[in-house]
C-alpha positions as CSV (number, residue, x, y, z in Angstrom):
1,M,-78.2,127.9,33.3
2,A,-79.9,131.2,33.7
3,S,-82.1,131.0,31.0
4,T,-83.3,127.3,31.8
5,S,-84.1,128.3,35.7
6,P,-87.3,129.9,35.0
7,M,-88.4,127.0,32.9
8,K,-87.3,124.6,35.4
9,K,-89.4,126.8,37.9
10,A,-92.7,126.8,35.9
11,L,-92.1,123.3,35.3
12,W,-92.0,122.3,39.0
13,V,-95.0,124.7,39.4
14,L,-97.0,122.5,36.9
15,L,-95.9,119.2,38.5
16,V,-97.2,120.2,42.1
17,F,-100.4,121.8,40.6
18,G,-100.7,118.9,39.0
19,F,-100.3,116.5,41.7
20,I,-102.6,118.8,44.0
21,V,-105.5,118.3,41.6
22,A,-104.9,114.7,41.1
23,V,-104.9,114.0,44.8
24,T,-107.6,116.5,45.9
25,A,-110.3,116.2,43.0
26,P,-111.1,112.4,43.7
27,L,-111.5,113.5,47.3
28,V,-113.9,116.1,46.5
29,Y,-116.2,113.9,43.9
30,F,-116.4,111.2,46.4
31,S,-117.1,113.8,49.3
32,I,-119.7,115.0,47.2
33,K,-121.3,111.8,45.8
34,A,-121.2,110.7,49.7
35,Q,-124.4,113.4,50.2
36,L,-126.1,111.7,47.4
37,P,-129.0,109.0,47.4
38,E,-127.6,105.8,47.0
39,M,-127.5,105.5,43.3
40,A,-125.3,102.5,41.7
41,S,-127.6,101.5,38.9
42,E,-130.7,102.1,36.8
43,L,-132.9,100.2,38.9
44,E,-131.6,102.2,42.3
45,L,-132.6,105.5,40.0
46,Y,-135.8,103.6,39.0
47,Q,-136.7,103.2,42.9
48,L,-135.7,106.6,43.7
49,L,-137.9,108.3,41.2
50,K,-140.5,105.9,41.7
51,R,-140.9,106.8,45.7
52,S,-140.8,110.4,44.9
53,I,-143.2,110.6,42.1
54,E,-145.9,108.4,43.3
55,G,-145.7,110.3,46.6
56,E,-146.3,113.2,44.8
57,R,-149.1,112.1,42.7
58,R,-150.6,110.4,46.0
59,A,-150.5,113.8,47.8
60,H,-152.1,115.7,45.0
61,A,-154.8,112.8,44.4
62,L,-155.6,113.3,48.1
63,S,-156.0,117.2,47.9
64,L,-158.6,116.8,45.2
65,V,-162.3,116.8,45.6
66,T,-163.4,114.1,43.2
67,L,-164.5,110.5,43.4
68,E,-162.3,109.5,40.2
69,K,-159.8,107.1,41.1
70,K,-156.2,108.1,39.7
71,D,-153.5,105.6,39.1
72,I,-150.2,106.9,40.8
73,T,-148.0,104.2,39.7
74,F,-144.6,105.0,38.3
75,E,-143.9,102.5,35.3
76,R,-140.0,101.9,34.4
77,P,-139.4,104.1,31.7
78,D,-138.6,102.7,28.1
79,I,-138.1,104.8,25.2
80,S,-140.6,102.2,23.2
81,R,-143.4,103.3,24.9
82,Y,-143.3,106.9,23.5
83,P,-144.2,107.7,19.8
84,K,-141.5,108.5,17.5
85,H,-142.8,111.8,16.6
86,L,-142.8,113.0,20.2
87,V,-139.1,111.6,20.6
88,S,-138.4,113.4,17.4
89,L,-139.5,116.8,18.4
90,T,-138.1,116.7,22.0
91,L,-134.7,115.9,20.2
92,N,-135.3,118.6,17.8
93,E,-136.3,121.3,20.2
94,R,-133.3,120.3,22.6
95,G,-131.0,120.9,19.4
96,C,-129.8,117.2,19.1
97,P,-131.8,115.8,16.3
98,R,-129.3,113.0,15.5
99,Y,-129.1,112.2,18.7
100,F,-129.5,108.3,18.3
101,Q,-127.3,108.6,15.1
102,T,-124.4,109.2,17.1
103,P,-122.1,107.5,19.9
104,R,-122.7,107.7,23.7
105,E,-120.2,110.5,25.0
106,T,-117.3,108.9,26.9
107,G,-113.8,109.5,28.2
108,F,-112.2,112.5,27.6
109,P,-114.9,114.7,25.9
110,W,-117.0,113.7,28.8
111,A,-114.7,114.2,31.5
112,K,-113.9,117.6,29.9
113,R,-117.7,118.4,29.5
114,M,-118.2,117.8,33.1
115,V,-115.4,120.0,34.1
116,A,-116.7,122.7,32.2
117,F,-120.2,121.6,33.5
118,F,-118.7,122.3,37.1
119,F,-117.6,125.7,36.4
120,D,-120.7,126.8,34.3
121,N,-118.9,127.0,30.9
122,D,-120.1,124.0,28.9
123,T,-121.0,124.6,25.4
124,T,-124.6,123.7,23.8
125,G,-125.7,122.2,20.6
126,N,-124.6,118.6,20.3
127,D,-125.3,115.4,21.4
128,G,-123.0,115.0,24.3
129,W,-124.8,118.4,25.6
130,C,-128.1,116.7,25.6
131,E,-126.8,113.8,27.2
132,K,-126.0,116.2,29.8
133,V,-128.9,117.9,30.0
134,F,-131.1,114.6,30.3
135,G,-128.9,113.4,33.1
136,W,-129.1,116.9,35.0
137,D,-133.0,116.9,34.9
138,L,-132.6,113.6,36.5
139,A,-130.0,114.7,39.0
140,E,-132.3,117.5,40.3
141,R,-135.3,115.5,40.1
142,I,-133.7,112.8,42.8
143,G,-132.7,116.1,45.1
144,A,-129.4,116.8,44.1
145,D,-129.9,120.3,45.5
146,T,-126.6,122.2,45.1
147,H,-124.8,122.9,41.7
148,S,-121.7,120.5,42.8
149,K,-124.2,117.8,43.8
150,Q,-126.1,118.1,40.4
151,V,-122.6,117.7,38.6
152,V,-121.7,114.5,40.2
153,A,-125.0,113.3,40.1
154,T,-125.3,113.8,36.4
155,H,-121.8,112.3,36.0
156,V,-123.3,109.1,38.0
157,I,-126.4,109.0,36.3
158,H,-124.8,109.1,33.0
159,S,-122.2,106.3,33.8
160,F,-124.9,103.7,34.0
161,L,-127.7,105.0,31.8
162,T,-127.6,104.4,27.9
163,K,-128.9,107.2,25.5
164,D,-131.9,106.2,25.1
165,A,-132.6,105.3,28.8
166,L,-131.4,109.1,29.6
167,L,-134.3,110.6,27.1
168,A,-137.0,107.9,28.5
169,Y,-136.3,108.4,32.2
170,D,-136.1,112.4,31.3
171,L,-139.3,112.3,29.7
172,A,-140.8,109.9,32.2
173,S,-140.2,112.3,35.2
174,T,-140.7,115.6,33.4
175,P,-143.0,117.6,35.8
176,F,-145.7,119.8,34.0
177,E,-147.8,121.0,37.2
178,D,-148.9,119.3,40.6
179,G,-149.6,115.6,40.1
180,V,-149.0,116.0,36.4
181,I,-145.8,114.1,35.4
182,G,-144.8,112.8,32.4
183,P,-146.1,113.3,28.7
184,E,-148.9,110.3,29.4
185,E,-150.5,112.7,31.9
186,A,-149.9,115.7,30.3
187,A,-151.5,114.3,26.9
188,H,-154.8,113.7,29.2
189,V,-154.9,116.9,31.0
190,L,-154.0,119.1,27.6
191,I,-155.4,117.0,24.8
192,G,-157.8,114.4,26.4
193,K,-156.3,111.8,24.7
194,K,-154.0,108.8,25.4
195,L,-150.7,109.7,24.5
196,N,-150.3,107.0,21.8
197,A,-154.0,108.3,19.6
198,L,-152.1,112.0,19.4
199,S,-151.8,113.1,15.7
200,L,-148.7,114.9,15.0
201,A,-150.2,118.0,15.2
202,E,-151.4,117.5,18.9
203,M,-147.9,116.4,19.7
204,A,-146.5,119.5,18.5
205,E,-149.1,121.5,20.7
206,M,-148.0,119.3,23.7
207,A,-144.4,119.9,23.0
208,L,-145.1,123.6,23.5
209,A,-145.8,122.8,27.0
210,M,-142.6,120.7,27.5
211,P,-138.6,121.9,27.8
212,P,-137.3,124.1,26.8
213,H,-140.5,126.2,25.7
214,G,-142.5,125.6,29.0
215,Y,-146.0,126.9,27.8
216,W,-148.4,124.6,29.8
217,S,-150.4,127.3,31.4
218,Q,-151.2,128.9,27.6
219,V,-151.9,125.7,26.0
220,K,-154.0,124.2,29.0
221,D,-156.0,127.4,29.0
222,C,-156.1,127.9,25.6
223,K,-154.6,131.3,25.5
224,N,-153.0,133.4,22.7
225,T,-154.4,130.7,20.3
226,V,-153.0,132.6,17.2
227,L,-149.5,132.9,18.7
228,L,-149.7,128.9,19.9
229,R,-150.8,127.9,16.4
230,Q,-147.8,129.7,15.0
231,N,-145.3,128.2,17.3
232,R,-146.8,124.8,17.0
233,D,-146.4,125.1,13.1
234,V,-142.8,126.4,13.8
235,L,-141.9,123.2,15.7
236,I,-143.6,120.7,12.7
237,Q,-141.4,123.1,10.2
238,R,-138.3,122.4,11.9
239,L,-139.2,118.8,12.1
240,R,-139.4,119.0,8.4
241,Q,-136.1,120.9,7.7
242,A,-134.2,118.7,9.9
243,G,-135.5,115.4,7.8
244,L,-137.5,113.9,10.5
245,I,-141.0,114.1,8.8
246,P,-141.8,114.3,5.2
247,E,-143.1,117.7,3.8
248,D,-146.9,116.4,3.0
249,L,-147.1,115.1,6.8
250,A,-145.8,118.3,7.8
251,V,-148.2,120.5,5.5
252,N,-151.3,118.3,6.6
253,A,-150.2,118.9,10.1
254,Q,-150.3,122.6,9.9
255,T,-153.6,122.7,8.5
256,Q,-155.1,121.0,11.3
257,P,-156.9,123.4,14.4
258,L,-155.5,123.7,17.5
259,A,-156.5,120.5,20.0
260,C,-157.1,122.8,22.6
261,T,-159.8,124.8,20.6
262,T,-161.9,121.6,20.1
263,R,-161.3,120.1,23.2
264,P,-164.6,119.7,25.3
């Protein structure tokens, strides 16, 4: 009996601990969720982002001394609007080139990821991690201003967005500088073209200004062009190595001059 007593005590401790976690975790979750904007569907997320982004664009347009009328409309994101090479560059540089070839992470694996995220212990380098990162970006952009709120908002957003919608919303709401939000505006400012008119080389150059790299000012001001070209070519080469573009397309793109050096 003496040998089983410590085991019984340990079992009781585990049972009590499990009970406390089972009771308190939902209370904490819903308490944090109540501090976030109302967001139970993709439409409500879109409306939150629309108000925020159009407000920022409007404020920036009013601050400019120009007669040019700027369209501030934030359209509902759709992954089909984005060139496939830009999508491939984004996913490859985030570390999930097979993002659309794997199922959406749900159930215990996703719950485990959220717990790890809460304790700043999440692992990188897989598609579930990318789903979390895209959701986290959106959580910050709708006003989740603490880590606990970001974790809960990420989980809520992930619950109603598909994998393609997560990426589409992340791309559409990516901030570059004041008033410049989303790759369509970035392409106009950096390259002077519409997004769908960019070549692979130009998209790779623009990708340097996007997460996770963030070389916006260098590309915009065309600084350190030797380094920029080397980095652009590395992004193109990584696409080829991942099997996302053929070798001849990669080689041709790498022979092109930097777009910023030919911009008027």
